[in-house]
TORKOL-4160 file (C-alpha; in steps of 0.2 Angstrom, whole numbers, padded with zeros to 4 digits, m for minus):
98
<pt num="1" X="0000" Y="0000" Z="0000"/>
<pt num="2" X="0006" Y="0017" Z="m0004"/>
<pt num="3" X="0011" Y="0028" Z="0012"/>
<pt num="4" X="0000" Y="0041" Z="0004"/>
<pt num="5" X="m0016" Y="0028" Z="0004"/>
<pt num="6" X="m0010" Y="0023" Z="0021"/>
<pt num="7" X="m0011" Y="0040" Z="0029"/>
<pt num="8" X="m0028" Y="0042" Z="0020"/>
<pt num="9" X="m0036" Y="0026" Z="0026"/>
<pt num="10" X="m0031" Y="0032" Z="0043"/>
<pt num="11" X="m0037" Y="0051" Z="0041"/>
<pt num="12" X="m0053" Y="0040" Z="0037"/>
<pt num="13" X="m0055" Y="0028" Z="0050"/>
<pt num="14" X="m0049" Y="0041" Z="0064"/>
<pt num="15" X="m0064" Y="0052" Z="0061"/>
<pt num="16" X="m0075" Y="0041" Z="0061"/>
<pt num="17" X="m0072" Y="0034" Z="0078"/>
<pt num="18" X="m0071" Y="0050" Z="0083"/>
<pt num="19" X="m0088" Y="0056" Z="0077"/>
<pt num="20" X="m0093" Y="0039" Z="0085"/>
<pt num="21" X="m0088" Y="0044" Z="0102"/>
<pt num="22" X="m0097" Y="0061" Z="0100"/>
<pt num="23" X="m0113" Y="0054" Z="0094"/>
<pt num="24" X="m0117" Y="0041" Z="0103"/>
<pt num="25" X="m0123" Y="0051" Z="0119"/>
<pt num="26" X="m0135" Y="0061" Z="0107"/>
<pt num="27" X="m0142" Y="0044" Z="0101"/>
<pt num="28" X="m0144" Y="0036" Z="0119"/>
<pt num="29" X="m0154" Y="0051" Z="0122"/>
<pt num="30" X="m0164" Y="0050" Z="0108"/>
<pt num="31" X="m0168" Y="0032" Z="0112"/>
<pt num="32" X="m0171" Y="0036" Z="0129"/>
<pt num="33" X="m0183" Y="0050" Z="0123"/>
<pt num="34" X="m0193" Y="0042" Z="0110"/>
<pt num="35" X="m0199" Y="0024" Z="0106"/>
<pt num="36" X="m0182" Y="0014" Z="0103"/>
<pt num="37" X="m0188" Y="0002" Z="0089"/>
<pt num="38" X="m0193" Y="0020" Z="0078"/>
<pt num="39" X="m0178" Y="0029" Z="0082"/>
<pt num="40" X="m0168" Y="0012" Z="0078"/>
<pt num="41" X="m0176" Y="0009" Z="0061"/>
<pt num="42" X="m0174" Y="0028" Z="0055"/>
<pt num="43" X="m0156" Y="0028" Z="0060"/>
<pt num="44" X="m0154" Y="0011" Z="0051"/>
<pt num="45" X="m0162" Y="0019" Z="0035"/>
<pt num="46" X="m0152" Y="0035" Z="0037"/>
<pt num="47" X="m0136" Y="0024" Z="0038"/>
<pt num="48" X="m0140" Y="0013" Z="0024"/>
<pt num="49" X="m0144" Y="0029" Z="0014"/>
<pt num="50" X="m0126" Y="0035" Z="0017"/>
<pt num="51" X="m0120" Y="0018" Z="0015"/>
<pt num="52" X="m0124" Y="0017" Z="m0003"/>
<pt num="53" X="m0120" Y="0035" Z="m0007"/>
<pt num="54" X="m0103" Y="0030" Z="0000"/>
<pt num="55" X="m0100" Y="0020" Z="m0018"/>
<pt num="56" X="m0102" Y="0037" Z="m0026"/>
<pt num="57" X="m0090" Y="0047" Z="m0016"/>
<pt num="58" X="m0072" Y="0049" Z="m0022"/>
<pt num="59" X="m0065" Y="0066" Z="m0013"/>
<pt num="60" X="m0054" Y="0060" Z="0003"/>
<pt num="61" X="m0065" Y="0071" Z="0014"/>
<pt num="62" X="m0081" Y="0067" Z="0009"/>
<pt num="63" X="m0077" Y="0048" Z="0010"/>
<pt num="64" X="m0072" Y="0052" Z="0028"/>
<pt num="65" X="m0089" Y="0062" Z="0033"/>
<pt num="66" X="m0099" Y="0047" Z="0026"/>
<pt num="67" X="m0090" Y="0033" Z="0032"/>
<pt num="68" X="m0090" Y="0044" Z="0049"/>
<pt num="69" X="m0109" Y="0045" Z="0049"/>
<pt num="70" X="m0112" Y="0028" Z="0044"/>
<pt num="71" X="m0101" Y="0021" Z="0057"/>
<pt num="72" X="m0107" Y="0034" Z="0071"/>
<pt num="73" X="m0126" Y="0027" Z="0066"/>
<pt num="74" X="m0121" Y="0010" Z="0068"/>
<pt num="75" X="m0110" Y="0011" Z="0083"/>
<pt num="76" X="m0124" Y="0022" Z="0092"/>
<pt num="77" X="m0138" Y="0010" Z="0089"/>
<pt num="78" X="m0128" Y="m0007" Z="0093"/>
<pt num="79" X="m0130" Y="m0007" Z="0111"/>
<pt num="80" X="m0148" Y="m0004" Z="0109"/>
<pt num="81" X="m0151" Y="m0018" Z="0096"/>
<pt num="82" X="m0140" Y="m0029" Z="0108"/>
<pt num="83" X="m0153" Y="m0023" Z="0122"/>
<pt num="84" X="m0166" Y="m0028" Z="0113"/>
<pt num="85" X="m0159" Y="m0044" Z="0108"/>
<pt num="86" X="m0156" Y="m0050" Z="0126"/>
<pt num="87" X="m0173" Y="m0045" Z="0135"/>
<pt num="88" X="m0180" Y="m0054" Z="0120"/>
<pt num="89" X="m0193" Y="m0071" Z="0122"/>
<pt num="90" X="m0182" Y="m0079" Z="0110"/>
<pt num="91" X="m0165" Y="m0086" Z="0111"/>
<pt num="92" X="m0148" Y="m0074" Z="0104"/>
<pt num="93" X="m0143" Y="m0087" Z="0093"/>
<pt num="94" X="m0161" Y="m0090" Z="0086"/>
<pt num="95" X="m0162" Y="m0073" Z="0080"/>
<pt num="96" X="m0145" Y="m0071" Z="0074"/>
<pt num="97" X="m0148" Y="m0087" Z="0062"/>
<pt num="98" X="m0164" Y="m0082" Z="0056"/>
């Protein structure tokens, strides 16, 4: 891998984790105020739209922004999804397999 390409990848990944740390409390607050399932669905739809737009982006700064938003949303809703799965009446492995 080129030295420039490695630094670009490092830049994108670093930005995504920083934005994840910033947005996680806000996503948790949204889930506390409103219905968790609706908030999760809305955030999953937004992250899928940004995920598909990631294919079309070629500028390194736009790549960092789009990737950061997707990762921040997915990292933000992951604890809520895990909580919903663990309190479910179904077994954890059964939900993941089906």
